[in-house]
C-alpha positions in Angstrom: -8.2 29.6 -33.0 -5.8 32.4 -33.4 -6.4 35.2 -35.5 -5.1 38.8 -36.3 -7.7 41.3 -35.1 -7.4 44.7 -34.7 -5.7 46.0 -31.7 -7.6 45.5 -28.2 -6.9 46.8 -24.9 -6.0 43.5 -23.6 -3.8 41.8 -21.0 -2.6 38.3 -20.9 -1.0 35.9 -18.1 0.7 33.0 -18.3 -0.2 30.5 -15.3 1.5 27.2 -14.1 0.2 24.6 -11.8 2.2 22.0 -10.3 1.5 19.0 -8.1 -1.3 16.5 -8.4 -2.9 18.2 -11.7 -3.1 15.9 -14.5 -5.5 12.6 -15.0 -8.2 14.3 -12.8 -10.3 16.7 -14.8 -8.0 20.0 -14.4 -7.9 21.1 -18.0 -11.8 20.9 -18.5 -12.6 22.7 -15.5 -10.0 25.3 -16.3 -11.8 25.6 -19.8 -15.2 25.7 -18.5 -14.1 28.7 -15.9 -12.3 30.4 -18.7 -15.9 30.3 -20.8 -17.7 31.6 -17.6 -14.9 34.5 -17.3 -15.0 35.4 -21.0 -11.2 35.3 -21.4 -9.2 33.5 -24.5 -6.2 31.6 -24.8 -5.2 27.9 -24.1 -4.5 25.2 -21.2 -2.4 22.2 -21.7 -0.5 19.7 -19.8 3.3 19.6 -19.6 5.8 17.8 -18.1 6.0 20.4 -15.3 2.1 20.5 -14.5 -0.6 22.5 -16.2 0.2 25.2 -18.4 -2.8 28.3 -19.1 -2.6 31.1 -21.1 -5.4 33.5 -20.6 -6.1 36.9 -22.0 -8.8 39.3 -22.3 -9.7 42.7 -20.8 -8.1 43.7 -17.2 -11.6 42.7 -15.4 -12.0 39.5 -17.0 -8.7 38.2 -16.5 -8.6 39.2 -12.8 -11.9 37.4 -12.5 -10.7 34.3 -13.9 -7.2 34.3 -12.0 -9.4 35.1 -8.7 -11.6 32.3 -9.0 -9.2 29.7 -10.4 -8.2 27.9 -7.0 -12.3 27.6 -6.0 -12.8 25.8 -9.3 -10.2 23.4 -9.6 -11.5 19.7 -9.0 -11.5 18.4 -5.5 -8.7 15.8 -6.3 -6.4 18.0 -7.1 -3.4 18.9 -5.0 -1.5 22.1 -5.9 2.1 22.5 -5.0 2.2 25.7 -6.3 0.2 28.0 -8.8 2.7 30.8 -10.6 1.8 33.9 -12.6 3.4 35.9 -15.0 2.6 38.5 -17.5 2.5 37.2 -20.7 2.5 38.8 -24.5 -0.9 39.2 -25.7 -1.8 36.8 -28.7 -4.8 37.6 -29.6 -6.6 34.3 -29.2 -10.6 34.4 -30.2 -11.3 31.5 -27.9 -10.3 29.4 -25.0 -9.2 25.6 -25.8 -7.2 22.8 -24.5 -4.5 21.7 -26.8 -1.9 19.5 -27.0 1.5 19.8 -25.5 4.0 21.1 -27.6 6.4 18.3 -26.8 5.1 15.2 -26.0 8.2 13.0 -25.8 9.6 13.5 -22.4 13.5 13.9 -22.2 14.4 15.9 -19.3 13.0 14.8 -15.5 9.4 14.8 -14.9 8.1 17.4 -12.6 4.3 16.8 -12.4 3.0 14.3 -10.4 1.6 10.9 -12.4 -1.8 10.4 -11.7 -3.2 7.4 -9.7 -5.6 5.0 -11.0 -9.3 5.9 -9.7 -12.3 3.8 -8.9 -15.4 3.6 -11.1 -17.3 6.7 -10.2 -21.4 7.0 -9.3 -22.3 8.5 -12.5 -20.9 5.9 -14.6 -22.0 3.3 -12.3 -25.5 4.8 -13.1 -24.7 4.5 -16.7 -23.9 0.8 -16.6 -26.7 -0.4 -14.9 -29.2 1.6 -17.0 -30.4 -0.7 -20.0 -31.6 2.3 -21.9 -28.1 3.8 -21.9 -25.4 3.2 -24.7 -23.1 2.5 -22.1 -25.2 -0.3 -20.6 -23.2 -3.2 -19.2 -19.9 -1.7 -21.0 -17.1 -2.8 -18.3 -14.5 -0.1 -19.6 -16.6 2.9 -18.9 -14.9 5.7 -17.2 -15.0 9.9 -17.4 -12.8 12.9 -16.2 -13.6 11.8 -12.4 -12.7 8.1 -12.9 -10.8 5.1 -14.7 -7.4 3.6 -15.0 -4.5 6.2 -15.4 -1.2 5.1 -13.4 -1.5 1.4 -14.9 -2.3 2.7 -18.5 0.5 5.2 -18.9 3.3 4.9 -20.9 4.8 8.4 -21.1 3.9 11.7 -19.5 2.4 14.2 -19.7 -1.1 12.8 -19.5 -2.5 12.4 -22.9 -4.5 9.4 -24.6 -1.8 9.1 -27.1 0.7 8.4 -24.2 -1.3 5.7 -22.8 -2.1 2.2 -24.0 -5.8 3.7 -24.6 -4.0 5.2 -28.1 -4.8 1.9 -29.7 -8.7 2.7 -29.4 -9.6 5.2 -31.9 -12.9 7.4 -30.8 -16.0 6.8 -32.8 -18.2 9.4 -34.0 -20.4 9.6 -31.0 -17.5 9.4 -28.2 -15.5 12.3 -30.2 -18.1 14.3 -29.6 -18.3 13.9 -26.0 -14.7 14.4 -25.7 -15.0 17.6 -27.7 -18.0 19.1 -25.9 -17.3 21.3 -22.9 -20.5 20.7 -21.5 -20.2 17.1 -21.3 -18.6 15.4 -18.3 -16.3 13.6 -20.7 -15.0 16.9 -21.8 -11.4 15.7 -22.8 -11.7 12.5 -20.8 -8.4 10.5 -22.0 -10.1 7.1 -21.2 -13.1 8.1 -23.0 -14.6 4.8 -25.0 -17.9 2.7 -25.8 -18.6 -0.9 -26.8 -18.1 0.2 -30.7 -14.6 1.8 -30.2 -13.2 0.9 -26.8 -11.6 -2.2 -25.1 -13.6 -5.5 -25.3 -14.0 -8.1 -23.0 -14.6 -12.0 -23.6 -14.9 -15.2 -21.7 -12.7 -18.2 -21.8 -13.2 -21.6 -20.2 -10.2 -23.8 -18.3 -9.2 -24.9 -21.8 -8.6 -21.2 -22.8 -11.4 -21.6 -25.6 -13.7 -18.3 -26.0 -16.7 -19.3 -25.0 -18.8 -15.9 -24.5 -18.2 -12.1 -25.1 -19.5 -8.5 -23.7 -22.9 -8.9 -21.7 -22.8 -12.8 -22.2 -19.2 -13.0 -20.8 -20.2 -11.3 -17.6 -23.3 -13.4 -17.2 -21.3 -16.5 -17.6 -19.1 -15.5 -15.0 -21.7 -14.8 -12.7 -23.3 -18.0 -13.2 -19.8 -20.0 -12.9 -19.3 -17.8 -9.2 -23.0 -19.2 -8.1 -22.0 -22.2 -9.0 -18.7 -22.6 -6.7 -16.2 -21.9 -9.7 -13.3 -20.0 -9.4 -13.1 -16.7 -12.0 -9.8 -15.2 -13.0 -10.4 -11.7 -14.2 -8.4 -9.3 -15.8 -8.8 -6.3 -13.5 -7.3 -2.7 -13.8 -3.8 -3.5 -12.6 -3.9 -7.1 -13.1 -5.7 -10.4 -12.7 -7.7 -11.0 -9.8 -9.2 -14.5 -8.5 -13.1 -14.1 -7.7 -15.3 -17.0 -5.9 -18.4 -16.4 -4.0 -17.7 -15.0 -0.2 -20.9 -17.1 1.2 -19.1 -20.7 -0.3 -17.3 -22.4 2.1 -16.0 -25.1 -0.6 -15.1 -22.7 -3.1 -12.9 -20.4 -0.9 -11.3 -23.9 0.8 -10.5 -24.6 -3.0 -9.1 -21.3 -3.8 -7.0 -21.5 -1.0 -5.6 -24.9 -1.9 -4.9 -24.0 -5.5 -3.5 -20.8 -4.8 -1.4 -22.2 -2.2 -2.9 -19.5 0.4 -3.5 -21.5 3.3 -3.3 -19.0 6.3 -3.7 -15.4 5.1 -7.3 -13.5 5.4 -9.0 -12.9 2.1 -10.5 -9.7 0.9 -14.1 -9.5 0.6 -15.7 -6.7 -2.6 -19.4 -5.7 -1.5 -21.5 -3.9 -3.6 -22.0 -0.6 -1.9 -21.3 0.8 1.3 -24.9 -0.3 2.8 -23.8 -3.9 1.9 -20.5 -3.4 3.9 -22.3 -2.4 6.9 -23.5 -6.0 8.0 -20.1 -7.1 7.6 -18.1 -4.7 9.5 -18.2 -2.1 12.4 -17.0 0.8 10.7 -16.2 4.4 12.0 -16.6 7.8 9.8 -12.7 7.3 8.7 -13.1 3.5 7.6 -16.3 4.6 5.6 -14.5 7.6 4.2 -11.6 5.5 3.3 -14.2 2.8 1.6 -16.0 5.0 -0.5 -13.0 7.2 -1.4 -11.9 7.3 -5.3 -8.9 5.4 -4.5 -10.9 2.5 -3.2 -8.5 0.4 -1.0 -9.3 -2.7 0.8 -10.3 -0.9 4.1 -9.5 -3.9 7.4 -12.2 -3.2 10.2 -13.7 -4.8 12.8 -15.6 -7.7 11.7 -19.4 -8.6 12.7 -20.8 -12.1 13.0 -22.7 -12.6 9.9 -23.6 -15.9 8.5 -23.8 -14.8 4.6 -19.7 -14.5 4.7 -17.9 -17.7 5.1 -15.9 -18.4 8.1 -12.9 -19.3 6.0 -12.9 -15.7 4.8 -12.2 -13.9 8.3 -10.5 -17.2 10.1 -7.6 -19.4 9.6 -6.8 -23.0 10.8 -3.5 -24.0 11.7 -1.8 -26.5 9.3 -0.9 -28.5 12.1 -3.3 -31.4 12.8 -2.6 -31.4 16.4 -3.8 -27.7 16.8 -7.4 -28.1 15.1 -8.7 -24.6 17.1 -9.8 -22.0 14.8 -8.4 -18.3 15.7 -10.5 -15.6 15.3 -9.0 -12.5 13.5 -11.8 -10.2 14.4 -11.4 -7.8 11.5 -12.5 -8.4 7.6 -10.7 -6.5 4.4 -13.7 -5.0 2.6 -13.5 -3.0 -0.7 -16.2 -1.6 -3.4 -16.2 -2.3 -6.9 -12.9 -0.6 -8.6 -14.2 -0.9 -12.2 -17.6 -1.2 -13.9 -16.8 -4.7 -14.4 -16.5 -5.6 -10.9 -20.0 -3.6 -10.4 -21.9 -5.4 -12.9 -20.4 -9.1 -11.7 -21.7 -8.0 -8.0 -24.8 -7.0 -9.4 -25.4 -10.4 -10.9 -24.3 -12.1 -8.4 -26.2 -10.3 -5.9 -23.9 -11.4 -2.9 -20.4 -10.4 -1.6 -17.2 -11.7 -3.5 -14.0 -12.9 -2.3 -11.4 -11.1 -4.5 -7.6 -11.6 -4.2 -4.6 -11.0 -6.1 -4.2 -13.0 -9.1 -0.9 -14.9 -8.3 0.2 -18.0 -6.8 1.3 -17.1 -3.2 4.5 -15.6 -3.1 4.6 -14.9 -6.9 4.2 -11.3 -8.3 0.8 -10.7 -9.7 -0.1 -11.6 -13.0 -1.3 -9.0 -15.5 -0.4 -10.3 -19.2 -2.9 -12.7 -20.7 -0.4 -15.2 -22.0 1.7 -15.4 -18.8 -1.5 -14.9 -16.8 -2.9 -18.4 -18.6 0.3 -20.1 -17.8 0.7 -18.9 -14.2 -2.8 -19.3 -13.2 -3.8 -22.3 -15.2 -3.9 -24.8 -12.3 -6.2 -22.1 -10.4 -9.1 -20.8 -12.6 -11.8 -22.5 -14.1 -13.6 -19.4 -16.0 -11.4 -16.4 -17.3 -12.5 -12.9 -18.2 -10.1 -11.5 -20.4 -9.8 -7.7 -22.1 -7.7 -6.2 -24.7 -6.9 -2.8 -22.9 -3.0 -3.2 -22.3 -1.7 -2.7 -18.7 1.3 -0.9 -19.3 2.1 -1.1 -15.1 0.8 -3.9 -13.0 -0.4 -2.6 -9.5 -2.2 -4.8 -6.7 -5.2 -3.2 -4.6 -4.2 -1.1 -1.6 -4.8 -2.1 2.0 -5.5 0.1 4.7 -6.4 0.2 8.2 -7.6 3.1 10.6 -5.7 3.3 13.8 -5.8 6.1 16.2 -8.4 7.9 14.0 -5.7 7.5 10.9 -5.7 6.1 7.6 -2.6 3.5 7.9 -1.4 2.2 4.7 -0.8 -1.6 5.0 0.1 -1.9 1.1 0.4 0.9 -0.8 -0.8 0.3 -4.4 -3.7 1.3 -6.7 -5.0 4.6 -6.0 -2.4 6.0 -3.7 0.8 5.0 -5.4 2.9 6.6 -6.9 2.5 8.5 -3.5 4.5 12.1 -3.2 7.1 12.2 -0.7 7.7 15.9 0.7 11.4 15.8 0.0 13.5 17.7 -2.8 16.8 15.9 -3.9 19.5 17.4 -5.9 20.9 14.1 -6.8 19.0 11.4 -8.7 18.4 8.4 -6.5 16.4 5.2 -6.1 15.7 3.3 -2.9 15.1 -0.2 -3.2 13.7 -1.3 0.2 14.6 -4.8 1.9 13.5 -8.2 1.2 9.9 -8.3 2.1 7.1 -6.2 1.0 9.5 -4.5 -1.3 8.7 -1.1 -3.0 10.7 1.4 -4.7 11.3 5.1 -3.9 12.8 7.5 -6.3 13.8 11.0 -6.7 14.6 12.5 -10.0 16.2 15.8 -8.9 12.5 17.6 -9.1 10.1 15.3 -7.1 10.3 12.2 -5.1 7.9 9.6 -4.7 7.1 6.0 -3.3 6.2 3.6 -6.0 3.4 0.5 -5.6 3.8 -2.3 -3.8 6.0 -5.4 -5.7 6.2 -8.0 -2.7 8.6 -10.1 -1.1 12.1 -11.1 -3.1 11.8 -14.9 -2.6 11.1 -16.1 -6.0 13.0 -15.5 -9.6 9.6 -14.0 -10.9 9.4 -11.3 -8.0 12.9 -10.4 -8.5 12.3 -9.9 -12.5 9.5 -7.7 -11.5 11.4 -5.9 -9.2 13.9 -5.2 -11.9 11.1 -4.2 -14.4 9.7 -1.7 -12.2 13.2 0.2 -11.5 13.4 0.4 -15.4 9.8 1.6 -15.9 9.9 4.1 -13.1 13.4 5.5 -14.0 12.2 5.6 -17.5 8.9 7.1 -16.7 10.1 9.9 -14.2 13.4 10.6 -16.3 15.7 9.4 -13.7 19.4 9.2 -15.1 22.8 8.6 -13.8 21.3 8.1 -10.6 22.6 6.7 -6.8 21.2 3.8 -5.2 20.2 3.1 -1.7 19.8 -0.2 0.2 19.8 -2.3 3.0 22.7 -3.1 5.2 21.4 -7.0 5.2 24.0 -9.0 2.9 21.8 -11.9 2.0 18.8 -9.4 0.8 18.3 -9.9 -3.1 17.7 -5.9 -3.2 21.2 -5.6 -1.5 23.2 -7.8 -4.1 21.4 -6.3 -6.7 22.4 -2.8 -5.7 25.9 -3.9 -5.1 26.1 -5.6 -8.7 24.9 -2.3 -10.4 27.4 0.0 -11.9 25.8 3.3 -10.1 27.2 4.6 -6.8 25.7 2.5 -3.7 24.9 3.7 0.1 23.4 1.1 2.2 21.4 2.1 5.5 20.7 0.2 8.8 17.2 -1.4 8.5 15.7 0.5 11.5 17.1 3.6 10.8 15.4 3.6 7.8 12.0 2.5 9.4 12.6 5.7 11.5 13.3 8.2 8.5 10.3 7.1 6.6 8.1 8.1 9.8 10.1 11.5 10.3 9.2 11.9 6.4 5.8 11.0 7.0 5.5 13.9 9.3 7.6 16.4 8.1 10.2 16.2 10.7 13.1 15.5 8.8 15.2 18.3 10.3 14.7 17.3 14.1 16.3 14.9 16.1 13.9 12.4 17.4 13.3 9.2 19.4 12.7 6.5 17.4 10.8 3.1 18.2 11.7 0.7 15.6 9.7 -2.5 16.6 9.5 -5.3 13.8 10.4 -8.9 12.7 14.3 -8.6 11.5 16.7 -6.0 10.7 20.4 -6.6 10.5 22.1 -4.7 13.2 25.6 -2.7 12.7 26.6 -5.4 15.3 26.0 -8.2 12.9 23.1 -9.7 15.0 19.5 -9.4 14.2 17.8 -6.3 15.7 13.9 -5.7 15.9 13.0 -4.0 19.1 15.2 -0.7 19.1 14.9 2.8 20.5 17.2 5.0 18.4 17.8 8.5 18.8 17.9 9.8 15.2 18.6 12.5 12.9 17.8 12.0 9.1 21.8 11.3 8.7 22.6 9.5 11.8 21.3 7.4 15.0 22.4 6.1 18.2 21.3 3.0 19.8 20.2 4.1 23.3 18.0 0.9 24.1 16.6 -2.1 23.0 14.6 -5.3 24.3 16.8 -7.9 26.1 18.1 -10.4 23.7 16.8 -14.0 23.3 18.1 -17.1 21.2 16.0 -18.4 18.1 16.9 -22.0 16.9 16.3 -22.9 13.5 16.5 -19.1 11.8 13.8 -18.6 9.6 12.0 -21.7 11.1 11.3 -20.0 14.1 9.2 -17.6 12.1 6.8 -20.3 11.1 6.9 -22.0 14.3 6.3 -19.9 17.3 6.6 -22.9 19.9 10.4 -22.1 19.2 10.4 -18.9 20.4 8.1 -19.4 23.5 10.6 -22.2 24.6 13.8 -20.0 24.4 11.8 -17.1 26.7 10.5 -19.1 29.2 14.2 -20.8 29.2 15.8 -17.5 30.0 12.8 -16.2 32.3 12.3 -19.2 34.4 15.3 -22.1 33.3 15.6 -25.1 31.5 13.3 -27.2 34.0 10.4 -25.1 33.4 11.0 -24.7 29.7 11.1 -28.6 29.6 7.6 -28.3 31.2 6.1 -26.5 28.3 2.8 -28.3 26.9 2.6 -28.4 23.0 0.4 -30.8 21.7 2.8 -31.8 18.5 6.1 -30.4 19.8 8.5 -31.4 22.1 10.3 -28.4 23.9 12.8 -30.3 25.5 14.3 -31.0 22.2 15.3 -27.1 21.8 17.0 -27.1 25.3 20.3 -28.3 24.4 20.5 -26.3 21.0 19.5 -23.1 23.1 22.6 -23.4 25.6 24.9 -23.7 22.7 25.3 -20.2 21.3 26.9 -21.7 18.1 23.4 -23.5 17.3 21.2 -20.4 18.3 20.7 -17.1 16.5 20.1 -14.0 19.0 17.6 -11.3 18.3 16.0 -8.3 20.0 13.2 -9.0 17.6 9.6 -7.3 19.0 8.2 -9.3 16.2 9.4 -12.8 17.7 8.4 -11.7 21.3 4.9 -11.2 20.4 5.0 -14.7 18.4 6.6 -16.3 21.5 3.9 -15.0 23.8 1.2 -15.7 21.2 2.5 -19.4 21.5 2.3 -19.3 25.3 -1.2 -17.7 25.3 -3.1 -19.1 22.4 -1.1 -22.5 22.2 0.0 -21.6 18.2 2.5 -24.0 17.3 3.0 -23.0 13.9 2.1 -20.5 11.2 1.4 -20.1 7.6 2.9 -16.4 7.2 5.2 -13.9 9.5 2.7 -12.0 11.8 0.4 -14.6 11.7 0.5 -15.5 15.5 1.0 -11.6 16.4 -2.3 -10.8 14.8 -4.3 -13.7 16.5 -2.8 -12.4 19.9 -4.1 -8.7 19.3 -7.5 -10.2 17.9 -8.3 -11.9 21.2 -7.5 -8.8 23.6 -10.2 -8.2 26.0 -9.5 -4.5 26.1 -11.7 -4.0 29.3 -9.4 -6.5 31.2 -7.3 -4.9 33.9 -3.8 -5.1 34.7 -0.5 -5.4 32.9 3.0 -7.4 33.0 6.1 -5.5 33.8 8.8 -4.8 31.3 11.4 -2.8 33.6 14.3 -0.7 31.9 17.5 -1.7 32.9 20.2 1.5 33.2 22.9 1.2 31.1 24.4 2.2 27.6 22.5 1.4 25.6 19.1 0.5 28.0 17.7 -2.8 27.9 13.9 -3.4 28.1 13.6 -6.5 30.2 10.8 -8.9 28.9 11.4 -11.8 31.5 9.4 -10.4 34.4 6.7 -10.2 31.8 7.2 -14.0 30.9 7.2 -14.9 34.9 4.1 -13.2 35.5 2.5 -14.5 32.2 3.3 -18.3 33.1 1.9 -17.7 36.6 -1.4 -16.5 35.1 -1.4 -19.1 32.9 -1.2 -21.6 35.8 -3.9 -19.9 37.3 -6.1 -20.3 34.7 -6.6 -16.6 33.6 -8.3 -16.6 30.3 -6.0 -15.9 27.1 -7.9 -12.6 26.3 -7.0 -11.1 29.3 -3.1 -12.6 29.0 -3.1 -11.2 25.8 -4.4 -7.6 27.1 -1.9 -7.4 29.8 0.8 -8.2 27.7 0.0 -5.4 25.0 -0.9 -2.8 28.0 2.7 -3.7 29.8 4.4 -3.5 26.6 2.8 0.2 25.7 3.6 1.1 29.4 7.4 0.1 29.0 7.8 2.3 25.8 6.0 5.3 27.0 8.2 5.3 30.1 11.5 4.6 28.1 10.5 7.5 25.8 9.5 9.7 29.0 13.3 9.7 29.7 14.2 11.5 26.6 11.2 14.2 26.5 11.0 16.6 24.9 12.2 14.8 21.9 9.3 13.9 19.3 8.9 10.0 19.2 8.2 8.1 15.7 7.0 4.5 15.7 8.3 2.5 12.9 8.2 -1.2 11.9 5.6 -3.7 11.1 4.8 -4.2 14.6 2.8 -0.9 14.5 0.6 -2.2 12.4 -1.1 -3.5 15.5 -4.1 -1.0 16.3 -4.4 -2.0 20.1 -0.8 -1.3 20.6 -0.5 2.0 18.7 -3.8 3.4 20.6 -2.6 2.5 23.9 0.6 4.6 23.3 -1.3 7.2 21.6 -3.5 7.3 24.7 -0.4 7.4 26.9 1.6 9.9 24.7 -1.1 12.3 24.2 0.7 15.4 25.8 4.0 14.9 23.5 4.5 14.9 19.6 3.9 11.6 18.5 4.5 10.3 15.1 1.7 7.7 14.3 1.7 5.5 11.2 0.2 7.1 8.1 0.2 6.5 4.4 3.8 5.7 4.2 3.5 2.1 5.1 4.9 1.5 8.6 6.3 -1.7 7.9 8.8 -2.7 5.1 6.8 -1.6 2.4 7.6 2.2 3.5 11.7 1.2 4.1 12.6 2.7 0.6 11.0 6.2 1.7 13.3 6.3 5.0 16.4 5.2 2.9 15.8 8.1 0.5 15.6 10.7 3.3 19.0 9.2 4.9 20.8 9.0 1.3 19.8 12.7 1.0 20.9 13.7 4.3 24.2 12.0 4.0 24.9 13.6 0.8 24.0 17.0 2.0 27.0 16.4 4.9 29.2 15.3 2.0 29.5 11.9 3.5 32.1 9.3 2.2 29.8 6.2 2.9 28.8 6.0 -0.7 30.6 2.7 -2.0 31.0 1.8 -5.9 
């Protein structure tokens, strides 16, 4: 490539591109532009980004540098493009070369690329019987395929991914080397001759088919009502026919997932339309290269079994089914999913491959142990999954995509903050995700899950190790929650690293500040969730906090109420309802509450004895109690289920609202007792549940707005899982449209985003020289 020639009138430049610049076809795009511009040199990935050396006559080099930005892949996100003069080295061509040093030693500067769903052109190839990649389930190109899930080290090169095990055949190598081919330097390039292989096993783990036949066998099993365990891009998934109630019920029983809704995979946007009413933002999310599950308004359609979008109470006395009103839809993530859908010719339930509460299974042997009681048929492959990752879930609220679960396609998520001291933040106890900064970049890692099981805790520890190794994080501080009983808190305090504890709701608001670039401002935070450990040792959850990145003042909260049974009250909202009515209307009214299988009178003596009940300001529990009164929901299978039902039944055309007066003081109290009195009167008068539900949502939104008005002109930030509620957030967006309002976004507004806020707070404290770090 490099020759000694007679001196020519040449100039040279060295360019460095940073940001999201690897794993998206950046180097092939630059190489093609160089050929068009008639310049020579090279382009390579580095741990800092993408480095380009370009030389030629002055006009050609200027033409190249001027056109570079407009010729980058659409998926690129440039943080910077630096140019400096360089020494002319007399290259006689332009080439993509390997990094001079592959083994990462220092902190990683460039972003780690996210996984991308199968693109349209690869989809066409696998459906074309005349194409050499017909039915090949690991077809990919520079525009699609695994990235994060197969990376072993950075920079992004095939030799540093799990694809290094598969040597390219002659034909694939020719594609890889040809600048005119769309697989030019595609690190995941492969075909059935040289790439990963697929095979099917029965429930006894005997191999029964391979290749095309394995896909056909799995499709037949699904049509026959069986459960298929499929090894996908980031782990195993469990798949059944979405139109078969018996198959779905069997999946729910075996997976032990009685309550939560199930995601549905469909073959295309046009095939999604009959099942959901979607706006343009939802369609954009559904078809984007990240390929998340999109939660949208469900339509009535007989082809989707009711068991997918509805849940039945586990209480035998409560047989009514509560409509959720939404459905989670997504398109095929890999060629394997696409060809399975093509053969079944119908929507598929596609859910995480795990027992409820356990982490996602991703290794073959462990999966066969963990899921042996669930799956009837298995689809395995031999491409190693380096980093397990679940499917992302988004919901469009107030015209914005809101992340409910940050995972495949979006994680790792870049955080717009530079922290000098290497730091990791570990989140809370539920929906745990890790955030970290290596001194050069900050990010929020993928969803791990709740820390209730040994397996989940091991997955957490594994991810801490994997991410710190990948990003070159050494000698780091740890940030955790205040709650002494959280596993992540106990883990953090048992490490030799320095540790700082951060209040739960301050972290929620800090995450929102980071989302909107308000980390240097003072804001008014509205932190509404289920549970958070307060600085006074009580359970908070309905908080108004005047915040900076380093401090907060609790200026208001919901009126406290009692919970009998602690965590049991989360699963039995009738307990919360009894407490609310007793506080608002007295013992006699509470004793008259009618629950089909529960006796409210048994709780009243316990509520009158403070030692036997916990007090809380939790907005999440307030929603649960109101749902129990409005919808007669006595028990739930998961946290938030009652609140989701309450949102789902709202009649948005209904008039009126319930009152939440604000009691002045330090802090101020938002009093929910008048709301309960008015709701109970409506209940006695036979007002329909959908009207009562809407009056509650509207009344709460009005109270939040009135509270925030007293702190104008501070920007308002919404934080906490309650603000996954579309109706509440859109009411607030409408009422506060004249002032800066930090709405939920891609940093999860619930506990999945806590670590991002913790990271910001720890940095702010460190910059102030705070002594809150504890060894």
